[in-house]
C-alpha positions as CSV (number, residue, x, y, z in Angstrom):
1,M,-16.3,28.9,29.4
2,F,-14.8,32.0,27.1
3,K,-17.1,31.9,24.4
4,T,-18.6,35.2,25.2
5,F,-15.2,36.8,26.8
6,D,-15.4,40.8,26.9
7,P,-12.2,41.9,28.1
8,S,-14.2,45.6,28.8
9,Q,-16.4,43.8,31.3
10,D,-15.0,40.4,32.5
11,V,-11.8,41.1,34.0
12,S,-10.0,43.2,36.8
13,T,-6.6,43.6,35.5
14,S,-4.9,42.7,32.4
15,T,-1.0,42.8,31.8
16,Q,1.2,42.3,28.9
17,V,3.1,39.2,29.7
18,K,7.1,40.0,30.1
19,A,9.0,38.0,27.8
20,S,11.0,35.9,30.7
21,V,7.3,35.0,31.9
22,Q,6.5,33.9,28.4
23,R,9.0,31.3,28.5
24,G,8.2,30.2,31.3
25,I,4.4,29.5,30.5
26,K,6.0,27.9,26.9
27,A,8.6,25.5,29.4
28,Q,5.4,24.6,32.0
29,I,3.4,24.0,28.6
30,A,6.7,21.9,27.1
31,E,6.6,19.9,30.7
32,A,2.7,19.4,30.8
33,H,2.4,17.9,27.1
34,K,6.1,16.1,25.9
35,S,4.5,15.8,22.3
36,I,4.2,19.3,21.3
37,S,7.4,20.2,19.5
38,D,9.5,22.9,19.7
39,D,8.4,24.2,16.5
40,E,4.8,23.9,17.4
41,L,5.1,25.8,20.5
42,E,6.8,28.6,18.7
43,A,4.5,28.9,16.4
44,L,1.6,28.5,18.7
45,L,3.1,31.1,20.9
46,P,5.5,33.8,18.9
47,K,7.4,36.0,20.7
48,K,6.0,39.1,18.8
49,P,2.9,40.1,20.2
50,P,3.5,39.6,23.6
51,L,0.7,37.3,25.6
52,V,-1.8,39.5,27.4
53,Q,-2.5,38.1,30.9
54,Y,-6.1,38.8,31.9
55,K,-7.6,38.0,35.9
56,V,-10.6,36.9,36.0
57,G,-12.6,36.4,38.9
58,S,-10.5,35.7,41.8
59,H,-8.5,32.7,41.0
60,M,-8.3,32.4,37.1
61,M,-5.6,33.5,34.7
62,L,-6.3,33.6,31.4
63,Y,-3.8,34.3,28.7
64,C,-4.7,35.8,25.2
65,R,-2.9,36.6,21.7
66,R,-3.6,40.1,20.0
67,V,-4.8,39.5,16.5
68,E,-4.7,41.7,14.3
69,K,-7.4,41.4,11.4
70,E,-7.9,43.6,8.5
71,G,-10.3,46.2,8.8
72,A,-10.8,45.8,12.6
73,S,-9.1,46.6,15.6
74,P,-7.5,44.6,17.3
75,S,-9.0,41.7,19.3
76,D,-7.1,39.3,22.1
77,E,-8.0,35.4,21.1
78,P,-7.8,33.0,24.6
79,M,-5.3,30.5,24.4
80,F,-4.8,29.4,27.7
81,F,-5.9,29.5,31.2
82,Q,-5.0,28.4,34.8
83,H,-7.1,28.2,37.9
84,R,-5.3,28.9,41.0
85,D,-1.7,27.6,40.9
86,G,-2.5,24.5,38.9
87,P,-1.3,23.4,35.5
88,I,-2.2,25.8,32.4
89,L,-4.7,24.5,30.2
90,P,-5.1,25.3,26.7
91,T,-9.0,26.4,26.1
92,L,-11.1,24.7,23.6
93,R,-11.5,26.9,20.8
94,L,-7.4,26.4,21.0
95,I,-7.5,22.6,20.9
96,H,-10.4,23.1,17.6
97,M,-8.1,25.6,16.0
98,Y,-5.1,23.6,16.1
99,P,-6.0,19.6,16.0
100,M,-2.8,18.7,14.8
101,L,-1.3,19.5,18.4
102,K,-1.4,16.5,20.3
103,F,-2.2,17.5,24.0
104,K,-2.5,14.6,26.8
105,N,-6.3,13.0,26.3
106,V,-8.4,10.7,27.8
107,T,-11.5,9.2,25.7
108,V,-15.1,9.0,27.6
109,D,-18.2,6.8,26.8
110,K,-20.5,7.9,24.5
111,G,-23.1,8.0,28.0
112,A,-21.1,10.6,29.7
113,I,-21.1,13.1,27.0
114,P,-24.4,14.6,28.1
115,Y,-23.5,15.0,32.1
116,I,-19.7,16.5,30.8
117,L,-21.9,19.2,28.8
118,G,-23.7,19.7,32.1
119,G,-20.7,20.5,34.1
120,A,-20.4,17.2,35.7
121,N,-16.7,15.8,36.8
122,V,-15.9,12.8,34.7
123,M,-16.3,9.8,37.0
124,C,-13.7,6.3,36.4
125,P,-16.7,4.1,35.1
126,G,-17.0,6.6,31.9
127,L,-13.2,6.2,31.7
128,T,-12.7,1.9,32.3
129,K,-15.6,1.0,30.1
130,E,-13.8,-1.7,27.7
131,V,-16.0,-0.1,25.1
132,G,-15.8,3.4,24.2
133,S,-12.9,4.9,26.6
134,K,-9.3,5.0,26.4
135,M,-6.6,6.5,28.5
136,P,-2.7,6.3,27.7
137,P,-1.5,2.8,29.1
138,D,0.5,2.8,32.4
139,G,3.9,1.3,32.9
140,E,5.4,2.3,29.4
141,E,8.1,4.0,31.4
142,Q,9.7,3.5,34.7
143,D,10.8,5.5,37.5
144,V,14.3,5.9,39.2
145,H,13.7,2.7,41.2
146,G,12.3,0.8,38.6
147,F,9.0,1.0,39.0
148,D,5.9,1.6,36.7
149,K,5.2,4.8,36.0
150,P,1.2,6.0,35.6
151,G,0.1,6.7,32.1
152,L,-1.7,9.6,33.4
153,S,-0.8,11.3,37.1
154,K,-2.5,13.3,39.7
155,G,-2.6,16.7,38.3
156,D,-1.9,16.3,34.5
157,P,-3.9,18.6,32.5
158,V,-6.2,16.7,29.9
159,V,-8.2,16.6,27.0
160,I,-11.5,14.6,27.1
161,F,-12.9,13.5,23.8
162,A,-15.9,11.1,23.4
163,E,-16.6,8.1,21.9
164,G,-17.2,8.4,18.1
165,K,-16.6,12.1,18.3
166,E,-13.9,14.3,16.2
167,H,-13.6,17.3,18.8
168,A,-12.7,17.3,22.4
169,L,-15.5,18.2,24.9
170,A,-13.7,19.4,27.5
171,V,-10.5,20.2,29.3
172,G,-9.6,19.1,32.7
173,V,-6.6,18.2,35.3
174,M,-7.0,14.5,36.5
175,A,-7.9,14.2,40.4
176,M,-6.3,10.6,40.4
177,S,-3.6,8.9,38.7
178,S,-4.7,6.4,35.6
179,I,-3.4,3.5,38.1
180,D,-5.9,4.6,40.7
181,V,-8.9,5.1,38.1
182,Y,-8.8,1.2,37.3
183,V,-8.5,0.1,41.1
């Protein structure tokens, strides 16, 4: 999606993100992906240089960090994006550059790969096959009333991997909780 991103042609506005907004972005990422430590998040999004926010189209915000390269003019590297008021999602490039960061993820079976690469949504059968698919287990945590919490809730951001593949395939948002996927 952002492979051929060109700020001079693909955006309507760009704004340098204020420090308070950048802290809010970090807080949203930390809340959505609890396995990422504060030190890892600080290394990923340091205070200097600040993020640049681009408005792409009418409903997409793209957050980039300024990268200085020797002998070349500085460029903006897409790090995160947000569609409407949805969760802030990492770009695939970020996930591939920092594989040590552990975002919430699901694994689909091999049969889903060509469809997902073609733009299809991930369907429940691709996540529930006994061989090849994987989701976080339900019931590891309980809510305040003692009921099991789903491993993934509706609206949770996830990174999608494919069975037997090392690199992520896509990034998305859960349309159903993991409990509902199995029903």
